[in-house]
DOTORMI-246941 format. One line per 2 residues: their letters; for each residue x, y, z of C-alpha. Coordinates in steps of 0.2 Angstrom, whole numbers. Example, Ala and Ser with C-alpha at 12.3 -4.5 7.8 and 13.67 -1.06 7.14 Angstrom:
// DOTORMI-246941
AS) 62/-22/39 | 68/-5/36;
//
This chain:
// DOTORMI-246941
MR) -1/0/0 | 15/12/4;
RL) 22/9/-12 | 6/11/-21;
YG) 2/28/-12 | 21/33/-18;
AL) 18/28/-35 | 1/39/-35;
CT) 9/53/-28 | 23/53/-40;
MA) 11/52/-55 | 1/66/-48;
FV) 17/76/-47 | 22/72/-65;
LA) 5/76/-72 | 4/93/-62;
AQ) 21/98/-68 | 16/95/-86;
TT) 2/107/-84 | 14/121/-80;
LP) 23/119/-98 | 22/135/-108;
AQ) 17/135/-126 | 31/136/-139;
SL) 39/152/-142 | 40/158/-160;
SV) 54/150/-170 | 69/159/-177;
SE) 61/158/-194 | 44/164/-188;
RQ) 53/179/-180 | 62/183/-196;
ET) 45/183/-205 | 38/195/-194;
AG) 52/207/-194 | 53/206/-213;
FA) 34/210/-213 | 38/227/-204;
AI) 56/231/-212 | 50/229/-230;
RQ) 38/245/-226 | 53/257/-223;
DP) 54/268/-238 | 69/281/-243;
SG) 63/294/-232 | 66/283/-216;
GF) 48/282/-212 | 36/265/-212;
ST) 20/265/-223 | 5/254/-219;
EA) 7/246/-235 | 23/243/-245;
GE) 25/258/-257 | 12/269/-249;
SP) 18/286/-240 | 25/283/-223;
NL) 17/290/-207 | 22/292/-189;
GT) 10/279/-181 | 16/265/-192;
TT) 34/270/-190 | 32/268/-170;
AS) 23/252/-172 | 36/245/-184;
IR) 51/249/-175 | 44/241/-160;
IL) 40/225/-169 | 59/225/-175;
RY) 64/226/-157 | 53/213/-151;
TG) 59/201/-166 | 77/205/-161;
SS) 80/213/-179 | 85/231/-183;
VP) 78/246/-193 | 86/244/-211;
DV) 91/263/-210 | 90/270/-193;
LS) 98/286/-197 | 85/291/-210;
CI) 71/285/-198 | 77/297/-185;
DF) 76/311/-198 | 59/306/-203;
VR) 52/306/-185 | 60/323/-183;
SC) 52/329/-198 | 35/325/-191;
FD) 38/338/-176 | 29/354/-177;
PE) 39/368/-168 | 24/379/-168;
SG) 12/369/-158 | 25/357/-150;
GF) 16/342/-157 | 19/328/-169;
SQ) 9/325/-184 | 7/309/-194;
IP) 16/316/-209 | 28/332/-210;
GG) 19/346/-211 | 2/338/-205;
EP) -9/343/-192 | -4/338/-173;
DV) -16/330/-162 | -14/321/-145;
GT) -13/302/-151 | 0/307/-163;
TA) 11/317/-152 | 10/303/-140;
SG) 16/291/-154 | 30/304/-158;
LM) 35/303/-139 | 36/284/-141;
AL) 46/285/-157 | 58/296/-148;
GE) 59/283/-133 | 61/269/-145;
LR) 75/277/-155 | 85/284/-140;
IS) 83/302/-145 | 85/312/-130;
DP) 82/329/-137 | 74/342/-124;
GL) 70/352/-140 | 57/339/-145;
ID) 53/331/-130 | 48/345/-118;
PA) 36/354/-130 | 28/337/-135;
IA) 24/334/-116 | 17/352/-115;
YV) 6/348/-130 | -1/331/-123;
SD) -4/338/-106 | -12/354/-113;
HA) -24/345/-125 | -28/328/-118;
ET) -47/328/-112 | -55/313/-114;
FP) -49/296/-106 | -43/289/-123;
EV) -32/305/-125 | -25/304/-106;
RI) -22/286/-108 | -12/288/-124;
AV) -3/303/-117 | 2/294/-102;
AG) 10/280/-114 | 19/294/-122;
TE) 26/301/-107 | 31/284/-100;
AV) 40/281/-116 | 53/295/-114;
GR) 54/292/-94 | 45/308/-90;
ES) 29/314/-81 | 16/326/-85;
PK) 11/341/-74 | -7/334/-76;
FG) -4/317/-68 | -12/322/-52;
AW) -27/329/-59 | -29/315/-72;
SA) -27/301/-58 | -39/310/-47;
AI) -52/310/-60 | -49/292/-64;
LE) -51/287/-47 | -67/296/-45;
NR) -75/285/-58 | -70/270/-49;
NE) -84/257/-44 | -85/252/-26;
SG) -79/236/-30 | -61/243/-36;
TW) -64/241/-54 | -70/252/-68;
GS) -85/251/-80 | -100/240/-80;
GP) -107/225/-89 | -98/216/-103;
AL) -86/230/-105 | -80/229/-87;
TF) -64/220/-89 | -59/230/-104;
DT) -62/246/-95 | -54/240/-78;
GG) -39/234/-88 | -35/251/-98;
TA) -40/261/-83 | -28/252/-71;
AA) -14/253/-84 | -15/271/-86;
LL) -14/273/-66 | 1/261/-65;
RM) 9/270/-79 | 8/286/-70;
GL) 16/277/-55 | 0/277/-44;
DF) -1/263/-32 | -19/261/-28;
DR) -27/248/-18 | -38/233/-21;
KE) -28/226/-35 | -35/210/-32;
TV) -51/215/-39 | -43/222/-55;
TE) -34/205/-57 | -50/195/-53;
AI) -59/205/-67 | -44/201/-79;
RA) -45/182/-75 | -64/181/-76;
GQ) -65/192/-93 | -52/179/-102;
RD) -63/171/-115 | -63/153/-119;
DG) -52/157/-135 | -38/164/-123;
GW) -42/182/-128 | -53/197/-122;
SP) -66/207/-129 | -71/225/-129;
GE) -88/221/-124 | -101/210/-132;
GE) -91/206/-148 | -78/193/-152;
SD) -60/193/-144 | -48/203/-154;
LS) -30/208/-151 | -33/226/-147;
AT) -44/223/-132 | -32/208/-127;
YR) -18/221/-127 | -27/233/-117;
VM) -31/220/-103 | -15/211/-104;
RA) -4/228/-101 | -13/230/-84;
AY) -10/210/-80 | 8/212/-84;
ML) 11/228/-74 | 3/219/-60;
GF) 13/204/-61 | -3/194/-64;
AP) -3/179/-76 | -20/173/-82;
DL) -20/157/-94 | -4/161/-103;
DA) -4/146/-115 | -23/151/-120;
LR) -17/168/-124 | -3/162/-134;
RF) -14/151/-144 | -26/165/-147;
VG) -12/175/-153 | -6/161/-165;
RC) -24/161/-173 | -20/179/-178;
RR) -5/175/-187 | -5/175/-206;
ED) 7/166/-218 | 18/183/-222;
GG) 23/183/-203 | 10/198/-200;
YA) -5/197/-188 | -22/201/-192;
PA) -33/211/-178 | -43/196/-175;
PG) -44/175/-179 | -58/179/-191;
VT) -50/194/-200 | -40/189/-216;
EP) -28/204/-219 | -13/207/-207;
TI) -9/225/-201 | 6/233/-193;
GA) -4/238/-178 | -10/221/-174;
TY) 7/214/-177 | 15/226/-164;
MA) 0/221/-151 | 4/201/-156;
TI) 23/203/-153 | 22/212/-137;
LL) 7/200/-130 | 20/186/-133;
RW) 33/195/-125 | 23/199/-109;
AD) 17/181/-108 | 35/174/-108;
LL) 41/188/-96 | 27/184/-84;
EG) 33/166/-83 | 51/170/-81;
LL) 56/165/-100 | 67/176/-111;
PL) 56/183/-124 | 71/183/-135;
VE) 86/172/-133 | 103/179/-139;
DA) 109/164/-149 | 122/175/-161;
GF) 139/166/-159 | 131/151/-150;
RP) 126/134/-155 | 113/123/-148;
LF) 119/109/-135 | 101/101/-136;
NG) 92/99/-153 | 75/101/-145;
RD) 69/85/-153 | 78/70/-143;
LS) 93/65/-134 | 105/66/-148;
GW) 123/69/-143 | 119/65/-124;
EG) 120/49/-113 | 111/44/-98;
DS) 97/35/-92 | 83/38/-104;
SL) 69/32/-92 | 73/48/-83;
WS) 76/60/-96 | 65/65/-110;
VE) 60/78/-122 | 43/87/-121;
DG) 39/101/-134 | 57/106/-136;
TL) 61/105/-117 | 73/94/-109;
VG) 64/86/-94 | 71/76/-80;
TS) 59/68/-69 | 64/58/-53;
PG) 51/46/-45 | 63/47/-29;
LD) 81/42/-32 | 94/35/-18;
HN) 109/41/-31 | 112/56/-41;
EF) 109/54/-60 | 116/64/-74;
LA) 112/67/-93 | 130/71/-100;
TE) 135/78/-117 | 146/66/-127;
ER) 157/81/-132 | 169/90/-121;
FS) 172/107/-118 | 187/118/-111;
DF) 185/136/-112 | 165/142/-117;
VL) 152/152/-112 | 136/142/-109;
KA) 118/149/-107 | 103/140/-101;
SF) 85/142/-95 | 78/130/-81;
LL) 63/127/-71 | 64/117/-54;
FD) 45/111/-52 | 39/120/-37;
GQ) 56/126/-32 | 58/109/-24;
GN) 73/96/-25 | 89/100/-31;
SG) 98/99/-48 | 113/108/-57;
IQ) 123/110/-73 | 140/101/-73;
FR) 154/107/-83 | 172/103/-86;
SD) 167/86/-79 | 168/67/-82;
RL) 159/51/-77 | 165/41/-63;
PG) 161/22/-61 | 142/20/-57;
TE) 131/36/-60 | 141/50/-52;
MI) 150/65/-60 | 166/74/-55;
GF) 168/92/-58 | 161/109/-57;
QA) 143/112/-54 | 132/128/-57;
DI) 119/123/-43 | 100/124/-44;
GE) 88/121/-28 | 84/125/-10;
SY) 100/133/0 | 111/131/-15;
WG) 103/143/-29 | 118/151/-39;
CL) 132/143/-30 | 147/135/-37;
YD) 149/117/-30 | 162/104/-34;
ES) 154/88/-36 | 162/71/-31;
RR) 180/81/-28 | 180/93/-15;
NR) 163/90/-11 | 159/107/-5;
VL) 152/125/-11 | 168/133/-18;
LP) 160/150/-18 | 141/154/-12;
AT) 129/166/-23 | 129/183/-20;
ER) 114/190/-11 | 108/199/-27;
AR) 109/184/-37 | 99/174/-24;
NS) 86/187/-23 | 83/186/-42;
IR) 76/168/-41 | 59/163/-46;
PD) 57/147/-37 | 42/143/-46;
GW) 47/150/-63 | 59/149/-77;
NQ) 78/157/-72 | 92/158/-83;
YE) 110/154/-80 | 126/159/-89;
IR) 142/150/-86 | 158/157/-91;
AM) 174/146/-90 | 190/154/-97;
GD) 206/147/-91 | 206/147/-72;
EI) 192/160/-71 | 174/154/-68;
RL) 159/166/-67 | 141/162/-65;
TL) 127/174/-69 | 109/171/-63;
NG) 95/179/-71 | 108/193/-78;
VP) 114/196/-60 | 132/191/-56;
SV) 132/176/-44 | 150/169/-43;
DY) 167/175/-48 | 179/161/-45;
TE) 197/159/-48 | 204/141/-47;
AE) 221/140/-37 | 224/122/-38;
AN) 236/116/-52 | 228/98/-54;
IA) 210/103/-57 | 203/97/-74;
DA) 201/112/-86 | 190/102/-98;
GR) 176/90/-98 | 159/86/-102;
IA) 142/96/-99 | 128/87/-88;
VQ) 113/90/-81 | 107/83/-64;
LH) 94/74/-55 | 98/74/-37;
SG) 95/60/-25 | 80/62/-13;
RP) 62/65/-14 | 52/65/-31;
ME) 57/80/-42 | 56/88/-60;
IR) 68/99/-68 | 65/106/-86;
FR) 79/114/-96 | 78/124/-112;
DL) 88/136/-123 | 104/126/-119;
LI) 117/136/-130 | 135/135/-129;
QP) 150/146/-137 | 166/137/-136;
LP) 181/148/-135 | 197/146/-144;
RP) 213/141/-133 | 228/147/-144;
TT) 243/134/-142 | 262/136/-143;
GA) 275/124/-152 | 264/118/-167;
DP) 269/122/-184 | 265/140/-186;
NE) 257/137/-204 | 245/124/-197;
PG) 227/130/-197 | 221/134/-180;
FH) 224/147/-166 | 243/149/-161;
SR) 251/159/-147 | 266/169/-152;
TL) 279/183/-144 | 282/197/-153;
DG) 301/195/-160 | 313/206/-150;
SD) 301/212/-136 | 307/214/-118;
PA) 297/212/-109 | 289/199/-120;
VR) 273/205/-130 | 262/190/-133;
YS) 248/189/-145 | 238/176/-154;
VF) 234/172/-173 | 222/162/-182;
IP) 228/153/-198 | 214/149/-210;
EG) 211/132/-219 | 221/131/-235;
YD) 235/141/-230 | 251/134/-238;
GQ) 263/148/-236 | 261/152/-256;
TH) 244/158/-258 | 242/176/-251;
FP) 228/178/-238 | 220/194/-232;
VV) 222/199/-213 | 211/206/-201;
LF) 218/214/-184 | 206/214/-170;
LH) 207/226/-156 | 199/219/-140;
GS) 189/228/-126 | 195/235/-110;
GE) 190/218/-100 | 203/209/-110;
RG) 217/219/-105 | 232/211/-99;
ED) 249/201/-104 | 243/183/-107;
GI) 240/186/-126 | 226/172/-126;
LP) 212/183/-118 | 210/194/-134;
SQ) 206/178/-144 | 192/172/-133;
VG) 179/187/-135 | 172/195/-150;
LG) 179/188/-167 | 189/173/-161;
PI) 174/163/-154 | 165/167/-171;
IA) 180/161/-181 | 181/145/-169;
AE) 163/140/-173 | 166/139/-191;
PS) 184/141/-197 | 181/137/-215;
AH) 170/153/-216 | 184/164/-211;
PY) 197/162/-225 | 209/174/-218;
IA) 223/177/-205 | 217/185/-189;
VF) 228/194/-177 | 224/197/-158;
PQ) 236/209/-150 | 234/213/-132;
AR) 233/230/-124 | 239/234/-106;
ET) 230/250/-105 | 222/258/-122;
WA) 221/257/-141 | 223/276/-143;
AE) 234/279/-159 | 248/287/-149;
SD) 249/273/-136 | 263/260/-134;
DA) 250/247/-135 | 244/254/-152;
HQ) 263/254/-158 | 264/237/-152;
AL) 249/231/-162 | 256/238/-178;
AI) 272/230/-175 | 264/213/-172;
LD) 254/217/-189 | 271/220/-197;
EI) 278/203/-190 | 263/194/-198;
LE) 266/203/-215 | 284/197/-214;
DF) 281/179/-208 | 266/175/-218;
AV) 260/176/-236 | 248/192/-235;
DT) 237/200/-248 | 242/217/-242;
SR) 229/225/-253 | 216/217/-240;
IV) 220/221/-222 | 205/225/-212;
LT) 205/234/-194 | 191/229/-182;
GL) 188/231/-164 | 174/230/-150;
SM) 171/244/-136 | 189/251/-132;
GG) 194/242/-147 | 180/250/-157;
MG) 186/267/-152 | 204/261/-156;
TW) 198/255/-173 | 193/274/-177;
SI) 209/281/-169 | 222/270/-177;
GA) 212/269/-192 | 213/289/-194;
AH) 231/290/-189 | 236/275/-201;
SD) 223/276/-215 | 235/271/-228;
RF) 237/255/-220 | 219/248/-221;
SA) 208/242/-233 | 192/244/-223;
IV) 188/245/-204 | 174/238/-193;
PI) 172/247/-177 | 159/240/-164;
CG) 151/248/-150 | 164/261/-149;
PG) 162/279/-157 | 175/288/-166;
NA) 179/307/-166 | 168/315/-180;
EF) 181/328/-184 | 192/314/-190;
AG) 178/308/-203 | 188/316/-216;
QF) 203/302/-214 | 190/288/-219;
RT) 182/297/-234 | 190/283/-246;
IP) 190/268/-234 | 174/257/-233;
VW) 168/257/-215 | 153/246/-208;
GF) 149/251/-190 | 139/242/-177;
VG) 130/246/-161 | 115/240/-149;
DQ) 103/253/-147 | 102/249/-129;
DR) 121/252/-126 | 126/268/-115;
GT) 120/284/-123 | 137/291/-125;
LL) 142/276/-136 | 126/275/-146;
DG) 126/294/-149 | 145/295/-153;
MR) 142/280/-167 | 128/290/-174;
AT) 137/307/-175 | 153/298/-183;
VR) 142/289/-196 | 132/305/-200;
SL) 148/314/-203 | 154/301/-215;
KE) 138/300/-224 | 139/319/-226;
LG) 156/317/-235 | 150/304/-247;
AP) 161/291/-238 | 157/271/-242;
VK) 149/269/-225 | 137/256/-219;
YT) 129/256/-202 | 119/243/-192;
EY) 110/246/-175 | 103/231/-166;
RG) 86/233/-159 | 86/230/-140;
VG) 104/224/-139 | 115/232/-125;
HN) 134/233/-125 | 138/216/-132;
SW) 133/219/-150 | 149/210/-155;
DR) 143/192/-156 | 128/198/-168;
AY) 140/210/-178 | 153/196/-181;
SE) 139/184/-184 | 131/197/-198;
PG) 128/188/-214 | 138/194/-227;
LV) 151/204/-217 | 165/192/-220;
EW) 163/194/-239 | 161/213/-237;
ML) 177/214/-227 | 187/204/-240;
SP) 180/211/-256 | 180/231/-253;
HR) 195/241/-259 | 199/259/-256;
IA) 189/271/-266 | 200/281/-278;
D) 203/299/-270;
//
C-alpha cells in the first residue's frame, strides 16, 4: 500500500508539472518573417508605411520599430528613420503629426514621444514641447491614456498626472473596478494600466486581477464588450496584467495570438480577419513578450555566436538514463520518482573554455539539480567536476561535485534574490582558463579563480537529478559558445589558433594569431587585425582571442578565409599609445612571416577596441582596406580620414548613450562626406553587440571584397 501510495503521488506530481509547460515560443524563422513584414515597409524617407509602396506615417513608423525590437531585428536605415520622426514635429504647436507638415493631435504626439523613446532620441527640444502639448490637449480618457503612454516612453511625467489620476479614481466602482457589464474587464484593464503607468499605487488590486481572470474568453483573448475577442482589447487588458505581475491563462493567450498569425509573418486584428496589419502585428509581438516575461522566460534568446547543445527533438548527443530524461515540446525534462543516488544526463562532447547559457525550471522550487561542466563520469552514475547549483539553499552557488564535495563559492545576495522558485530562471556559465563566472537571471552570482593546479580544465556538460524525494527539472535554450585556446609549439603554418611572442620584445609581448584552412605559405591571404575591449587587457596574449571575433571564427573556421591577429593592450588602443604601436609592430611581423595580400588588411575592434579602430585607422589610414568598429564611437572630426575607406559600424541601441550617440554622429559625418559607410543598430541589444556583428550575414564577404575608393 505504501508503494502504491508513493507511485500515485509521483504520478500526480508529474501530471501537475506537465500542466505548467508553456507553449512554444516563436521559432527563429517565424520571428524573421515577422521582422520582414515590418522592415519591408520602410521607404527612402526613413518612415514606414501601412502598405509597402505607400507614403509613410508616424504611427506606422512607431509600431514598426517596436516590432523590429520584439523580433530581435534592426531598422534597415535607422538614421533616416530618426530624420523622418524629427520631420513630423511641429515646432509651432509642440506636437507631432502623422506626416511632415500635417496637423498635430494628442494621439500622434504621444506616438511621436514613443518613437523618440524607442530610437533613444533624448532631445529636450522635442520632448519638452511634446509633453506640454499632450498635457494641454488631452481631455477624454482615451486621450489621457495615450498621453500617459507617450510620457512613459521617454521616462518623464506630465504636470497633469495628479489631476488625471484623481479624475480616474473618482469614476472607480465600489468594488475597485471600472466600467460595467460586458465592458467591465476592458475598462478596468485600460484604466488600471493608465494609473500604473503614472506610478500610482492604488489599492484593491486583487479586484482588478480577478476581473482580468474572469474576463478571459474560452478562446484565450479578451473582448471590448459583447463582441468577439480581438488583439486590441487583449492588448489593453494584458498590459494591466503584465504591470501587476498577474498571469492569466498564458498558454490560451499564446494560442489566441497564434490564430491571428498570417502566412507573411504579420498578424490580423482578430482570428476571423484575413488581412494582417502593422498595428495588430505590434500588439501580437508585445503580447507574446509579456507572456514569456510573466513566466520568467526570455522573450528573445540571444543565440548569435552560440550553437545549441540540445536539438529540442531527442537526446542525440547526450547519454544517460532515458527512463529519467525525456523531451517534451522542445524542452529537456528530468523526472525523478525518488532516487537513492544522483543521476546525470551528459554530453558526449567535451569542452574546455566556453560560455554556456540555459533556462531552467525546478518544479515548485523543490528538490536539487545543477549544471555540471568540465566534468567526467565516475564508475556508477556519479560525475566529478564543477557544478552551477540549482535548488533550495544552493541557488546560484559553485559546487565541486565528487571531488572537494563542497561549495567553492556561494551566490551573491543579489543573485539569490533574483530567483523565481516556481518559474523559469536563466544561468550563464563562463569558463575561461582558471576563471569561472556564474550569472543568474542577469545578476553576477559567482566570480571564482581556481588556485589548484591539478583541477581538470576540460570535460563534459551534464544536467543533474539529485537523490531524494520526487522532483522534476526542465531545461531549454541550452546554448554554448566554445572559445578558442591558442597553443604554442605547433607548426606556425598549421590552421588554427596559435600563441606567439613579438620578436625582440622585452618584456615579452604575447599575442594570438588564427591561420585559416588552406593556408600553404604560397597563396596570399587577407589579414584582419582585431582590437579587444577593456575587459581583455593584460599580458597573457590569449584572452583577446576569446571574446568577439575569435569565438565566431572558432565556431566555423572554414567561413573565415583570412589570417586573424589578436594583439593585447595593457592600457589603451589610442593611436599614440605604446599598445597601439605594439599592435602595428605585431601586424608588421605577420606581414613578414606569412603570405599576405597587402591590399586587403582590415582593422576591427569592439568597445575600447572599437574606439581604437577609429583612432588607429585615422592615424594610419593608408594601411587598411576597410574598418569595422563595434560599439565604440570615433571622433567625428576625423571623418575626413575615412573618406575613401569602406566602413561598417555596429552598435546595440540599448548601449550607453555616449556610445550610441557617438557612433551615430561619426557615421553621419561620414555620410555627409559621401564616404562608403554602412551602419547597423541592433534593436534591444546592449553593449554586447559584437556577437551579432561578427555573425552578421555578409560581413566576411564585405570585409574581404572592398578596396579603397579612389581619391
